[in-house]
C-alpha positions as CSV (number, residue, x, y, z in Angstrom):
1,M,0.0,0.0,0.0
2,K,1.4,3.4,-1.0
3,Q,1.3,6.6,1.0
4,F,-1.6,8.0,-1.1
5,K,-4.4,6.5,-3.0
6,K,-4.4,9.1,-5.8
7,V,-1.5,11.4,-6.8
8,A,-1.2,13.9,-9.7
9,V,1.7,15.0,-11.8
10,G,1.8,17.1,-14.9
11,G,3.9,18.4,-17.7
12,T,4.5,18.5,-21.4
13,F,6.8,15.5,-21.2
14,D,8.4,16.3,-24.6
15,E,11.7,14.5,-25.2
16,L,11.1,12.4,-22.1
17,H,14.3,12.9,-20.2
18,R,15.9,11.8,-16.9
19,G,14.3,14.8,-15.1
20,H,10.8,13.8,-16.3
21,K,11.4,10.2,-15.5
22,T,12.5,11.1,-11.9
23,L,9.3,13.1,-11.4
24,L,7.1,10.3,-12.8
25,V,8.8,7.6,-10.7
26,K,8.4,9.7,-7.5
27,A,4.6,10.0,-8.2
28,F,4.3,6.2,-8.5
29,E,6.5,5.7,-5.4
30,I,4.0,7.6,-3.2
31,G,0.7,6.9,-5.0
32,D,-1.4,3.8,-5.8
33,H,-3.0,5.6,-8.8
34,V,-1.3,8.4,-10.7
35,V,-3.1,11.0,-12.7
36,I,-0.7,12.4,-15.3
37,G,-1.7,15.7,-16.8
38,L,-0.2,15.8,-20.2
39,S,-0.2,19.3,-21.9
40,S,-2.5,19.3,-24.8
41,D,-1.2,20.5,-28.2
42,A,-3.0,23.8,-27.6
43,L,-1.4,24.4,-24.2
44,A,2.0,23.4,-25.4
45,K,1.6,25.9,-28.2
46,K,0.6,28.7,-25.8
47,M,3.7,28.1,-23.7
48,S,5.8,29.6,-26.6
49,K,8.6,27.1,-26.2
50,P,11.8,28.0,-28.2
51,H,11.5,24.7,-30.1
52,V,9.0,22.5,-31.8
53,T,7.1,20.3,-29.4
54,A,6.1,16.7,-30.4
55,S,2.4,16.1,-30.8
56,Y,0.2,15.0,-27.9
57,E,0.0,11.5,-29.4
58,E,3.8,11.2,-29.7
59,R,4.3,12.4,-26.1
60,L,1.5,10.1,-24.8
61,K,3.2,7.1,-26.6
62,G,6.5,8.0,-25.0
63,L,4.9,8.0,-21.5
64,E,3.1,4.7,-22.2
65,V,6.3,3.0,-23.3
66,F,8.4,4.3,-20.4
67,L,5.7,3.4,-17.8
68,A,4.9,0.0,-19.4
69,N,8.6,-0.9,-19.2
70,L,8.5,-0.3,-15.5
71,G,5.2,-2.1,-15.0
72,L,3.5,1.1,-14.0
73,W,1.1,1.8,-16.9
74,S,-1.8,0.0,-15.3
75,R,-1.7,2.4,-12.4
76,A,-1.6,5.5,-14.6
77,E,-4.4,7.7,-15.9
78,V,-3.4,10.3,-18.5
79,V,-5.6,13.3,-19.0
80,A,-5.1,16.2,-21.4
81,L,-4.1,19.5,-19.7
82,D,-5.6,22.6,-21.2
83,D,-4.4,24.8,-18.5
84,S,-1.7,24.8,-15.8
85,Y,-3.9,23.3,-13.1
86,G,-5.9,20.5,-14.7
87,S,-8.1,18.3,-12.5
88,A,-5.9,18.9,-9.4
89,V,-8.0,22.0,-8.6
90,K,-11.3,20.2,-8.5
91,D,-10.8,16.4,-7.9
92,P,-11.5,15.8,-4.2
93,C,-9.8,12.3,-4.5
94,I,-6.4,13.6,-5.4
95,Q,-4.3,13.8,-2.2
96,A,-0.8,14.8,-3.4
97,L,0.9,16.6,-6.2
98,V,4.4,15.8,-7.5
99,V,6.2,18.8,-9.1
100,S,9.6,20.1,-10.0
101,E,11.1,22.9,-7.9
102,E,10.5,25.1,-10.9
103,T,6.8,24.4,-11.0
104,K,6.2,24.5,-7.2
105,P,4.5,28.0,-7.4
106,T,1.8,26.4,-9.6
107,A,1.3,23.7,-7.0
108,L,0.8,26.4,-4.3
109,K,-1.7,28.2,-6.6
110,I,-3.6,24.9,-7.0
111,N,-3.8,24.6,-3.2
112,E,-5.0,28.2,-3.0
113,L,-7.8,27.4,-5.5
114,R,-8.7,24.1,-3.7
115,A,-9.0,26.0,-0.4
116,K,-11.4,28.5,-2.0
117,S,-13.5,25.6,-3.2
118,G,-13.5,24.0,0.3
119,L,-11.4,21.0,-0.9
120,P,-8.6,19.5,1.2
121,L,-5.1,20.8,0.4
122,L,-2.7,18.6,-1.5
123,E,0.6,17.4,0.0
124,I,3.2,18.8,-2.3
125,F,6.3,16.9,-3.2
126,A,8.9,19.1,-5.0
127,V,11.5,17.1,-6.9
128,T,14.9,18.8,-7.3
129,M,15.9,19.4,-10.9
130,V,18.1,16.6,-12.3
131,P,21.5,17.9,-13.3
132,S,23.2,17.3,-16.6
133,Q,26.8,16.3,-17.0
134,N,27.8,20.0,-16.6
135,C,25.6,20.4,-13.4
136,T,23.0,22.5,-15.2
137,P,19.3,21.3,-15.4
138,I,18.4,18.8,-18.1
139,S,15.8,20.5,-20.3
140,T,13.9,19.6,-23.5
141,T,15.1,22.9,-25.0
142,R,18.7,22.0,-24.5
143,I,18.0,18.5,-25.9
144,R,16.3,19.9,-28.9
145,K,19.3,22.2,-29.5
146,G,21.6,19.2,-29.6
147,E,23.5,20.3,-26.4
148,M,22.7,17.1,-24.5
149,D,20.9,13.8,-24.7
150,T,17.9,12.7,-22.7
151,E,20.2,11.4,-19.9
152,G,22.0,14.8,-19.6
153,R,25.2,13.8,-21.3
154,L,26.7,16.7,-23.2
155,L,26.9,16.4,-26.9
156,K,28.7,19.6,-27.8
157,A,30.7,22.3,-25.9
């Protein structure tokens, strides 16, 4: 039995890298059932990333393959995110939220909105950014630029 029945985690999960994987694994370590909010194509476009983002279907397939290989897919529920909050603001069954340090302010805002609705606050687990080979955070932007691979190994100086 895990610490929580239902946990949420969210992201774009483009170029599924070691940082994303750390976040996802943490959610499954603490939760029996994990709701994964996956940014819709419309939301990904609104974020104005400095690179092309893979389609929702491609990113969903990447999540499925990764989680299936770990035997976790059956405990996952992927929902499209059309905003930064998703179902975490209104689902009374979600008990915890796993975020990166970078997205912790969004988690705090979700709790603020839950409080206004009379819902219990979520336990927030902030995962430290996973460093690359040169001790800077692994990021999809840097992977897309060809600076590093999905494990954070540097590809060029």
